[in-house]
N, C-alpha and C positions, 0 to 999 in steps of 0.2 A: 410466560417464560422470560428469564433474564438474559442479559447479553452473554455470549459464549465465553467460557473460561477453559483454557487449554491445559489445566493441571493434569487431567487424566490421559492426555495423549501428547505430552510435550516432546517425547523422543521421536514419535512418528512425525510430528510437526517439523522438527528440526531436520530430519532426513528428507522430507518432502520438499522443503524450501531450499536447502543448501546442498543436498546430496544427489540431486537429479539434474538432468539437462534442462528440464522445464524451470527449475529453480535458478540454475546458473544463467539461463537466458533472461529470465525475469530480472535478475540482479544487474546483468550487463546493460540491458536497455534502460532500466531505471537510472543507473548511474551515468549513462550518457546524458540524460536530462539533468540530473543533479549537478554533474560537473559543469555543464554549460551554464546553469543558473549560478553556481558558486563563483564562476569566473567574472560575474558582473557585480559581486557583493564585497563588502568589507572583509578583512582577513579574519575577524572574529565575530561570529553571530551567536545569539542566544536561541537555542533550538529546543523545541519540544517534540519528542518522538512519542506520539500518543498511541498506545497499544503496541509498544515497541518490541514485544516478545523477548527473544534471547539477546537482543542488543547488537546484532551484526551491523545494522546500518548506523545505529547511534554511536557505537565505538569507532566506526570509520570517520564520522564527523569529529569525534573527540580527538582522534589521532591527528586531525588537521588543525587542532587548536580551538575548535568551537566549544562553547559551554552548553552542555546537553542535559536536559531533564528527560528521563525515560519513565513512562508510566505504563502499567499493565495491571489488569485485574487478577492475573495469575501469579501466585506466590512462587510457583516453580519457575516461571519465566523470569521473574525478577531475580531470583537466586542465580539462575544461569547467566543472566546479563551482568550481574555483579562479578561473577567468576571470570567472564570474558573480559570485562574492563580491567580486572587485576592482571590477567594474562597479557593484555595489550599495554599495560602501564599507563592507563588513562583514567584511573579512578578519581583523580583529583579534578578532572574536567567534567565529571558526571555526577548526577544526583538521581536517586531512584525513589519512585513513589508507587506503592501498590494502590491503584485507584483506577476507576473507569475514566475514559477520556472525557466524558461529559461533566465530570466532577473536578477537573484539574484547575479551573480558575482559582479556586480557594487555596490551592497548594503552590501557586506561583507568586513570587515576590513582585513581579512586574510582567507585563505582556512580553512575548517573545518575538523574535524577528522572523522565525521560520517554524512552521508546524509540519511535521511528517506524519501522515495518516495513511499507512500503507496496508492494504488487504485487511481492513478492520470494519469498514462501513457495512459490508455484506453480512457481518455477524451480529450486528446490534438490532435491537427490537424497534427503535425509533430513529432511523438514520438522519432524518431532517433535524430533529432536536439535537442530535450530537453535533451536527455541522454548525448549528446556531451557537452551541456552547463553545465550540472551538473558536468561533469568531471572536468571542470575548477574551480568549487567551492570546490573541495575536495583536501586535501593535499596528496602528495605521501605517501603511507603507510596507507592511510585512507580507509574506507569501505563504500560501498553503500548498503543500505537495500531497495530493490525494491520489491514491491508487485503489480502484475498486473492481470487484468481480463483475464481469459484463454478461448480462443475461443473453445478449445476442450471440456471444461466443459459445455459451452453454447450449443454446438452441442449435447452432451450426454443428457443433461437435456431436451432438446426439443424432442429428439428421445424417451426418457423414457415416455413422456406424449403424444406422438403421433402427434406432430406438423409437420407432413410430408411436407405439402405445404409450411410452413414457412422456413423449412430447404432447400427444393428444390429451393426456391426463394432467397437463400443466406443469410437468417436470417437478413435482412435489418431492422433496427429500423425505426418505423413509427411515433413515438411520441417523441417530444423533452423533455417535462417536466416529465420525468420519471427518476428513478435511475438505469435504464438499460444502461450500458455504450455505448458510441457512437461507439467505435472502439475496439471490442474484439481482443485480440492479440494471434498470434500463438507462442507458447513457443520457438520453434527453431529459429524463426525470432528474438525474443528478445535476446536470448542467442548469436546469431550471431552479432547483433548490439553491445552488450556489449563487446564481444571479439574483434570486429573490432576496437572499440574505444581504447581498451587497458586494459580493466578490466580482472581480473582473477576470474572466478566464483568459489566460495568456498562452496556454499551450495544451495540446492533446496528443497523446502517444498511445498507439495500440501496443500491448505487450503480449508476445506470442501470437502473432497474426498468421503464422504458417505452421509453427512447430507441432501443435497438437493435431493438425489435420493431415500430417504426412501418412501415407498408406504404409510405407516401409519404415517401421519404428527404429530400425537399426541406424537409419540415416540421421536420427536425432543426435546420436552420439558420434558415429563415424564421420558424418559430414557437418559437425557442429560449427566449424569456422565459416564454411560457406553459408550455412543456414543463418548464422548471426549477421553476416554481411548483407544477406537479402532481407532479413528482418529489419535491419537498420535502414536499408534503402527505402522500404515501403511503409514503415510503421507510423510515420507522421503525416500520411496522406490518406484521404478517403478513397475507396470504401474500407481500406484495411484498418484504420483506426477503430471503426465500429465493429470489426470482426475479431479484434483481439480478445484473448481469454480474460485479460485485465485491460483497463484503460487508466493511464496516468495523466492526471490533470494538474496543471499549475494555475493558481489563481491568486490575484493580487488584491489586498485590502486597501482601498483608496485612503489618502490622507484625510479626506473629509467627504461626507456624502452630501449630495444635493447639487 
């Protein structure tokens, strides 16, 4: 089976990420990390948004003056990203490539300063190989922003709702055309891959450490501001990092190895 392409469910994908409280919370927490990182960086960075989808994150970087390359395997997502860039008036700051993330080194004129790889690793067939390929796209001294779907969070969510049989059977996905990722990832395995390749992990954040576990789902929307405050308070400390539905990791590529 090849890496997941979202041509067939692009509209559903869009609503799920940007039209729900879980998507809004994910973006809010992610951008807290990104804003803190950008405050330490030069005014203009070369950025690769690998598997960048509709371009919501990429265009936000472009609006701030950064030079952004967005790649995605989905022609539908690339088309949507181009339209969004035009609407935002940032097309001149962006370049679009229909390509898998692991093939992007051949499409770049030079290594980039920052790679965004958000909610993609859990969809690929060989995540370790993709991380190795992205290493080659990043300049020494550059940073990887990686967000992945956390297997611990999936386990906790299913135990909270009593899906015992599903958990006992190994939580195997049975439908392809859903937004439930193909390959939930164990955090320690991802951290090991990164360090084995050579990255130095500089930050870890749990994304949606409480939201999905609320018994009263109305509070996800009606109490969103308080929920965001509490997520922000606890999401960068254990055990909450390891219970997030996603985990956002920042990792630095050293100037030289050895």
